[in-house]
C-alpha positions as CSV (number, residue, x, y, z in Angstrom):
1,M,0.0,0.0,-0.1
2,N,1.5,3.5,-1.2
3,S,2.4,5.5,2.2
4,R,1.0,8.5,0.7
5,L,-2.5,6.9,0.3
6,V,-2.2,5.8,3.8
7,L,-1.6,8.8,5.0
8,A,-4.3,10.7,3.0
9,A,-6.8,8.5,4.5
10,A,-6.3,9.8,8.0
11,L,-7.6,13.3,7.9
12,V,-8.8,10.0,18.4
13,V,-9.5,9.4,22.3
14,A,-10.6,6.8,24.5
15,L,-9.6,7.6,28.1
16,A,-8.5,4.3,30.0
17,G,-8.0,4.4,33.8
18,C,-8.2,2.5,36.9
19,S,-9.1,3.1,40.2
20,S,-9.0,1.2,43.4
21,A,-11.9,0.1,45.5
22,P,-12.8,2.5,48.4
23,V,-11.9,1.2,51.6
24,A,-14.9,1.0,53.8
25,E,-14.3,2.6,57.4
26,P,-14.8,-0.2,60.3
27,P,-18.2,0.2,62.0
28,D,-17.0,0.7,65.4
29,S,-14.5,3.7,64.5
30,T,-15.1,7.1,65.5
31,P,-15.9,9.5,62.7
32,S,-13.1,12.1,62.3
33,E,-13.3,15.6,60.5
34,A,-13.2,15.1,56.8
35,P,-9.7,15.9,55.5
36,T,-9.5,19.7,53.9
37,A,-8.5,19.6,50.5
38,T,-5.4,21.7,50.0
39,S,-5.4,22.0,46.0
40,E,-7.8,20.8,43.3
41,A,-6.5,18.4,40.8
42,P,-4.0,19.8,38.1
43,A,-5.6,20.9,35.1
44,P,-4.6,20.3,31.5
45,G,-2.6,23.3,30.1
46,P,-3.2,25.0,26.7
47,F,-2.6,23.2,23.6
48,T,0.9,23.3,22.7
49,Q,1.9,22.3,19.0
50,P,5.1,20.2,19.0
51,D,7.5,21.0,16.3
52,D,9.7,17.7,16.4
53,C,8.8,14.0,16.4
54,A,11.8,12.7,18.4
55,S,10.6,14.8,21.3
56,G,7.2,16.7,22.0
57,I,4.7,14.4,20.6
58,L,5.1,11.1,22.5
59,P,6.4,10.2,25.8
60,A,9.9,8.5,26.2
61,S,8.2,5.2,26.9
62,R,6.3,5.1,23.9
63,L,9.4,6.0,21.9
64,T,11.3,3.1,23.6
65,A,8.4,0.6,22.6
66,L,8.6,1.8,19.0
67,D,12.3,1.3,18.9
68,D,11.9,-2.2,20.8
69,L,9.7,-3.2,17.7
70,G,12.2,-2.4,15.3
71,L,10.3,0.8,14.2
72,V,12.5,3.6,12.8
73,L,11.4,7.3,13.0
74,L,11.3,7.7,9.1
75,G,9.2,10.8,8.2
76,G,8.5,14.2,10.0
77,P,10.8,16.6,11.7
78,G,13.6,14.8,13.3
79,G,13.1,11.7,11.2
80,K,15.5,9.9,8.9
81,Y,14.2,11.3,5.7
82,G,12.5,14.6,7.5
83,T,9.4,16.1,5.7
84,E,10.9,14.7,2.2
85,Y,9.6,11.0,3.3
86,S,6.2,11.6,1.6
87,A,5.6,13.5,-1.7
88,D,2.8,15.4,-0.8
89,P,2.2,17.0,2.9
90,T,-0.6,15.3,5.1
91,P,-3.7,17.0,5.8
92,E,-2.3,17.8,9.3
93,E,0.7,19.3,7.7
94,Q,-1.3,21.6,5.7
95,L,-2.9,22.9,8.7
96,G,0.6,23.9,10.3
97,G,0.9,20.6,12.3
98,I,3.1,17.6,11.8
99,S,3.2,14.1,11.2
100,C,5.7,11.6,12.6
101,I,5.7,8.2,10.6
102,W,7.5,5.2,12.1
103,G,8.2,1.9,10.2
104,F,10.8,-0.7,9.2
105,D,14.0,0.9,7.5
106,A,13.8,-1.7,4.9
107,S,10.1,-1.0,3.7
108,D,8.6,2.1,2.2
109,I,5.5,1.4,3.9
110,S,4.7,3.1,7.0
111,S,3.7,1.1,10.1
112,I,2.3,3.8,12.2
113,T,1.9,7.6,11.8
114,V,1.2,10.1,14.4
115,S,-0.1,13.4,13.5
116,V,-1.0,16.7,15.5
117,A,-2.2,19.8,14.2
118,P,-3.7,23.0,15.5
119,L,-7.4,23.6,14.7
120,S,-9.5,26.9,14.1
121,A,-13.4,26.9,14.4
122,D,-13.5,26.9,10.6
123,T,-11.0,24.0,10.0
124,R,-12.5,21.9,12.7
125,L,-15.6,22.2,10.8
126,Q,-14.1,21.2,7.7
127,A,-12.5,18.2,9.4
128,L,-15.5,17.2,10.8
129,D,-17.4,17.3,7.3
130,E,-14.6,15.3,5.8
131,F,-14.8,12.7,8.3
132,A,-18.4,12.3,8.0
133,R,-18.1,12.0,4.1
134,Q,-15.3,9.1,4.7
135,G,-17.9,7.2,6.6
136,L,-15.9,7.1,9.7
137,V,-17.3,6.0,13.1
138,E,-18.3,9.0,15.3
139,E,-18.0,9.0,19.0
140,L,-18.8,12.2,20.9
141,T,-17.7,13.1,24.4
142,E,-17.7,16.5,26.6
143,T,-14.6,17.6,25.2
144,T,-13.8,15.5,22.0
145,A,-15.2,14.4,18.7
146,I,-13.5,11.0,17.8
147,Y,-13.9,9.6,14.3
148,S,-12.4,6.2,13.7
149,Q,-12.3,2.9,11.6
150,V,-11.0,-0.3,12.7
151,G,-9.8,-1.7,9.6
152,G,-8.5,-5.1,8.7
153,D,-5.6,-7.0,7.0
154,D,-6.0,-4.6,3.9
155,E,-7.2,-1.6,5.6
156,P,-5.8,1.0,7.9
157,T,-6.9,1.5,11.4
158,I,-7.6,5.3,11.6
159,T,-8.3,7.3,14.7
160,N,-8.8,11.0,14.8
161,V,-9.5,13.2,18.1
162,L,-10.7,16.6,17.4
163,R,-10.7,19.1,20.4
164,D,-12.0,22.8,20.0
165,D,-8.2,23.7,19.2
166,S,-6.3,20.5,18.2
167,W,-6.4,17.4,15.9
168,I,-4.6,14.3,16.9
169,S,-4.6,11.3,14.6
170,V,-3.0,7.9,14.6
171,L,-3.0,5.4,11.8
172,T,-1.7,1.8,11.6
173,T,-1.0,0.3,8.2
174,V,-2.5,-2.9,9.4
175,G,-6.0,-2.7,11.0
176,G,-7.8,-4.7,13.3
177,E,-9.0,-4.4,16.9
178,E,-5.9,-4.7,18.7
179,N,-4.5,-2.1,16.6
180,A,-7.5,0.1,17.0
181,A,-7.2,-0.3,20.8
182,E,-3.5,0.6,20.7
183,S,-3.9,3.7,18.6
184,R,-6.6,5.0,21.0
185,V,-3.8,4.4,23.9
186,I,-1.2,6.3,21.7
187,A,-3.6,9.1,21.1
188,D,-4.3,9.5,24.8
189,E,-0.4,9.8,25.2
190,V,-0.1,12.3,22.6
191,A,-3.0,14.6,24.2
192,A,-1.2,14.1,27.7
193,T,2.1,15.6,25.9
194,V,0.4,18.5,23.9
195,Y,-1.7,19.6,26.8
196,P,0.7,19.7,29.4
197,V,-0.5,19.7,33.2
198,T,-0.3,23.3,34.7
199,R,0.5,23.4,38.5
């Protein structure tokens, strides 16, 4: 599959969390005063557009995991071939964002593409219209609009997550439920990176 076609298909976020069960107070204990909250939970900061694929788009743990799989940063700022990897800019790059392409060095087919771009009200609406036209599955949350495709052996996994001011996309060349789920995790990691917590 031509990597440019794969990239063009990706015009992206289930939050996974876990919490421990509450510990019940013994019935014979004496109630104590409720603890006073000293501060609120830190809130995500403003969107920060990354300008390099080797840092600023994914956490170090994910970069290490990609390296362990034998995937090389081929395209995008900081990649082996930089922005020359693809003949045409991706839709995210056309909006002033970056696309980072990891793949096996001996192959011209990318394995995973992670993109981040800023959005305005107008460009967000344009992207939403395009995703609907493509027939991607829509999921809406309080803060995101997610458009995705699970794909299969001959179709890519596509995950797009739009917020008011940003577009995060993750695309894997080979689809399937497992890759689709992993794409959601990666999109979460990107979001945590480009919306740094302010304290």
